[in-house]
N, C-alpha and C positions, 0 to 999 in steps of 0.2 A: 126671396129677399124681403126683408122687413124695413119698410119706410126708407127706401134708398133716396139719397140726395143726388148721387150720380153713380153710374155703373159702368164697369168695363167688362171684358170677357171673363176675367179671373177673380176680380175683386169688385166690391161696391163699397161706397162710403155712406154713412148714415150718422145721425145725431147719436152721441153716446147715451147709454141707458144706465139705470141703477144696476141692472144685471151685469153690465160690463164692469162696473166698479166692484161688485162682489165676485166677479170671475177672476181672471189672472192679471187684469190690467195693473192693479196696484203692485203685484209681484214683479212685473217687468222693471219697475223703477227702483227695485232693490237689487236686481240681478247684475252682477259685476260685468258680464259680457254685454248685456243689453245697454248698459249705461256707460260703457267704457269711454265713449267720445262725447258725452254730454257735459256741459259746463257745470251743472249742479248735481253731479252724480254721487256726491260723497255722503249724502244723508239718506238713511234708510226710509223707505216708504211704508205706509200702513193703509189699511182699508179705510180708516177714519180720515186720514189726510187726503186720500183719493176721493172720498165722498165730498169733502169740503171743496176740492178743485171742481168736481162735477157740478156742485151747486152753484159755484161762481160763474160757470160758463154761460148761463142764461142771462147774467147781468152785465156781460162785457161785450159791447158792440165793436171793440177793437181787437177781438180775438175770435177765431173760428176753429173749433176742435171737432174732428170727425173720427168716428170709429172706422177702421179698415176691417172689412169682413171678407173671408173667403166665400166666394159666390156659390161654389158647388156644395160646400158643407155647412154654410151659414155659421161659421166660427169666427169670433172676434180675434184678429191676429195682430192688431197694432192700432196706432193713432197717428193722425195727420193734423198738423197745426199750422194755421196762418195767424201769426201774432204781430203785435205792434202795427196793426193796420192803420195807415194814415190816409184818411178819406180826402184830405185836402190835396196832398201831393201824390196820392193814389199808388201807394206801394205797401208791401207787407213782407214779413220774414217768414219763410217756409221751413217746415221741419217734418220729418217722417220717422216714426219709431216703429219698427216691426218687432214686436215683443216675442212672438213665437219663432224660435230659431230655425225651424224647418221651412219657414217662408222667407227667409232673408236672402233670396236669390231671384233671378229672373224666372218667370215673368212678373212676379208680385211687386218687386221694387220699381221696375220700370213702368208698369201700368199705373201704380199708385202715384208716381211722380207725374205721369202724363195727365191723370185725373186732377191732380193738384194744379197743374198749369191751366187746364180748362176752367176750373173754378175761379182761379185768380183772374184770368184775362177775359173770360166770357161771362161768368155769372156775377162776379163782383166788379167787373169793369175797371180793374186796376191796371196800371201801366208798367210797373216793375215788381219783380219778385227777388228779394235778397235771400242769400243762403250762405252759410259758412260751415266749414268742416276742418277737422284736424288733418294736417298734412299726412299723417300715417294712416288715415282712414281711406284705404284704396277703393272701397265700394262707393263712398260718397264722391271721391274724385272722379271715378268712372262715370257716375250719373251726371255730374256737372259737365263733363266733357261730351257725353252722349247728347245731352240736351242743349249744348252750345251756350252755356253760361259764360259771361265775360268775367274774367278774373280782374277784380278792381282793387284788391289790396291784400296785404299779408301782415299779420301781427306776429312778429318774430318771437319765438319761444314763449308764447303766451300761456300755453297749456302744459300740464304735467300729465303725461300718459305713460303708464307703466314705469314710472320713475324717471322718465326722460322728458326733457323740454321739447315741445312740439309747436310748430307754427299753426296759426289759425288762418285759413285761406278764405277770403270773402269773394263771393261771386254774385252777379246780377244777371237776370234774364229779363229783357224788356218785351213788351207785347209785340212790337213790330218784328223783332228778330224771331220770336216764337212763331208768328204767323208765316213768315218766310219758310222756316223749317217745316211747318205743318204742310205746306204746299209741295214739298219735295217728295 
């Protein structure tokens, strides 16, 4: 492991590097399958645009982006983001993108989600984590159900996925509920 921020059994999270940028990271955000459920998926990405994003990460205290790395192979497989961090009201918006399609399954997604919760509630001392997903994204729905997110809202037909109107489902996980689930 290289400079781990937090580690699980299968993955670890670390600060992104320029090597990540010049690897496949920028390609993931041009890939149709990877970006299918993302709100800003319509613009192609480039290595130059990814490098600009990378440089901006060190200047933004309201956003934490970490590289997701396969622990056994030390391969960069995705990115985790905590964005719109509100230090007064103590919440953030969470997102996980697994760019390498062979890793878009258990245990990688569930372990990454679990690590995101530990960072949010224990390392950053936040109280709530918001998350949203397209109603046709069965994997994201399953993760929110598994980790006991509370559904707090629905934006009806907000997204256009594969030419069809899709709802955006908004959920929240609070620290106290998460602690109860961790004790089970």
